[in-house]
C-alpha positions as CSV (number, residue, x, y, z in Angstrom):
1,G,128.8,128.5,-104.5
2,E,128.9,130.3,-101.2
3,K,131.0,127.6,-99.4
4,A,133.7,127.8,-102.1
5,H,133.7,131.6,-101.8
6,T,134.0,131.4,-98.0
7,A,136.8,128.8,-98.3
8,T,138.7,131.1,-100.8
9,L,138.4,134.1,-98.5
10,S,139.5,132.0,-95.5
11,H,142.5,130.8,-97.5
12,Y,143.4,134.4,-98.5
13,L,143.1,135.5,-94.9
14,E,145.4,132.7,-93.8
15,L,148.0,133.8,-96.4
16,M,147.8,137.4,-95.2
17,T,148.3,136.2,-91.6
18,Q,151.3,134.1,-92.6
19,A,152.7,137.2,-94.4
20,G,152.2,139.3,-91.2
21,L,149.8,141.7,-92.9
22,L,146.4,141.0,-91.5
23,T,144.6,138.4,-89.4
24,G,141.0,137.6,-88.4
25,L,140.2,137.4,-84.7
26,Q,137.4,135.1,-83.7
27,K,134.8,136.2,-81.2
28,Y,135.5,134.8,-77.7
29,T,132.7,132.5,-76.7
30,G,134.4,130.4,-74.0
31,S,133.2,127.4,-76.0
32,K,135.2,125.8,-78.9
33,L,132.0,124.7,-80.5
34,R,130.5,128.1,-81.0
35,R,133.7,129.9,-81.9
36,R,133.3,129.7,-85.7
37,G,129.8,131.2,-85.7
38,S,130.7,134.9,-86.0
39,S,132.6,136.7,-88.7
40,P,136.1,137.4,-87.7
41,K,137.2,140.9,-86.7
42,L,140.0,141.9,-89.1
43,L,143.2,143.1,-87.4
44,V,145.9,144.9,-89.3
45,L,149.2,143.5,-88.2
46,N,151.3,146.1,-90.0
47,T,150.0,149.7,-89.2
48,A,152.3,151.0,-92.0
49,M,149.7,149.7,-94.4
50,M,147.0,151.7,-92.6
51,S,149.1,154.8,-92.7
52,L,149.9,154.4,-96.4
53,A,146.3,153.9,-97.3
54,N,145.3,157.0,-95.3
55,G,148.0,159.1,-96.7
56,A,148.5,161.1,-93.5
57,D,151.9,161.9,-92.0
58,F,152.5,161.4,-88.3
59,V,151.3,164.9,-87.3
60,A,148.1,164.6,-89.4
61,A,147.4,161.1,-88.1
62,R,147.8,162.3,-84.5
63,Q,145.3,165.1,-85.1
64,D,142.7,162.8,-86.7
65,R,141.4,161.3,-83.5
66,T,139.4,158.5,-85.2
67,H,142.3,157.4,-87.4
68,W,144.8,157.7,-84.5
69,G,142.5,155.5,-82.4
70,R,142.4,152.9,-85.1
71,L,146.2,153.0,-85.4
72,V,146.7,152.6,-81.6
73,E,144.1,149.8,-81.3
74,S,145.7,147.9,-84.3
75,A,149.2,148.4,-82.9
76,V,148.1,147.0,-79.5
77,G,146.3,144.1,-81.2
78,A,149.3,143.3,-83.4
79,H,151.7,143.4,-80.4
80,L,149.4,140.9,-78.5
81,F,149.1,138.7,-81.6
82,N,152.8,138.7,-82.5
83,T,154.2,138.2,-79.0
84,G,151.5,135.8,-77.8
85,V,152.2,132.9,-80.2
86,P,152.1,130.0,-79.8
87,D,150.7,129.7,-76.2
88,C,148.3,132.7,-76.0
89,Q,145.1,133.0,-78.1
90,L,143.8,136.4,-79.0
91,Y,140.1,137.2,-79.6
92,Y,137.6,140.0,-79.6
93,W,134.3,140.1,-77.7
94,S,131.1,142.0,-78.0
95,E,127.5,141.3,-77.1
96,A,124.7,143.8,-77.8
97,S,126.2,147.2,-76.9
98,D,128.9,145.8,-74.6
99,E,132.4,145.1,-75.9
100,V,136.1,144.7,-75.0
101,D,138.7,145.4,-77.7
102,F,140.7,142.2,-77.1
103,V,140.6,139.0,-75.0
104,L,143.9,137.3,-74.3
105,A,143.5,133.7,-73.2
106,R,145.8,130.9,-72.1
107,G,143.7,128.0,-70.9
108,R,141.4,129.4,-68.2
109,L,143.5,132.6,-67.7
110,L,141.8,135.5,-69.3
111,T,142.6,139.2,-69.7
112,A,140.0,141.6,-71.1
113,I,141.7,144.6,-72.8
114,E,140.4,148.0,-73.6
115,V,142.5,150.4,-75.7
116,K,142.0,154.1,-74.9
117,S,143.5,156.6,-77.3
118,G,141.2,159.5,-76.4
119,R,138.7,158.8,-79.2
120,K,136.4,156.9,-76.8
121,R,135.7,156.2,-73.2
122,A,136.8,152.9,-71.7
123,H,134.0,150.4,-71.7
124,V,133.8,149.6,-68.0
125,R,130.4,148.1,-68.7
126,G,132.1,145.8,-71.3
127,F,134.4,144.6,-68.6
128,D,131.5,143.9,-66.2
129,A,129.5,142.2,-68.9
130,F,132.4,140.0,-70.0
131,E,133.1,138.9,-66.4
132,N,129.4,138.2,-65.9
133,A,129.5,135.9,-69.0
134,F,132.9,134.2,-68.5
135,G,134.0,134.7,-64.8
136,Q,136.7,136.7,-63.3
137,C,139.5,138.0,-65.5
138,R,142.2,140.6,-65.4
139,R,141.0,144.0,-66.7
140,L,143.5,146.0,-68.6
141,V,143.2,149.5,-69.9
142,V,146.0,150.3,-72.3
143,G,146.6,154.0,-73.2
144,E,145.0,157.1,-71.6
145,G,144.2,156.4,-67.9
146,G,145.8,153.0,-67.9
147,I,149.1,151.2,-68.8
148,S,151.1,153.6,-71.0
149,L,151.8,152.5,-74.5
150,P,155.6,152.5,-74.1
151,E,155.2,150.2,-71.0
152,F,152.7,148.0,-72.7
153,F,154.9,147.5,-75.8
154,S,157.8,146.6,-73.5
155,F,156.4,143.2,-72.5
156,P,155.1,140.2,-74.4
157,A,151.4,139.2,-74.3
158,E,151.8,136.6,-71.6
159,H,153.0,139.3,-69.2
160,W,149.5,140.7,-69.2
161,L,147.7,137.5,-68.3
162,P,146.6,137.1,-64.6
163,E,148.7,135.2,-62.2
164,K,147.8,131.5,-62.0
165,P,144.8,131.0,-59.6
């Protein structure tokens, strides 16, 4: 039945996560009880797979703003995921039309992260809505108009958490 199908998919996702290929991010809810309610957002941990599937070389990928945006967002997420273990958790968050690309959490320390690659404007409304729902957090724009990608990739995930209150 459906439970067995869900369990099988969950197991496959776990295997792909262990292999460093793909993971499923849970929606941040601030509550452990409600966390399992939403479908996970799939995050590619190896952008080479995305590039291979797309078939574009670097120049073509750079010119396709939508594809480039997905590559940059995935690379940022993969970096947070890979450098945050075991003490930081990574989530996504969205509510109605508000969203932030990633939420980095360690206990009560939260950083809301928006990735800007030129394909979209930063969701400042998303930052505001997230803080209204969960309290003060660090707001981080990565890419255009924020922390440069080379600087971002130079530090592990925990570097981007707020200082302890």
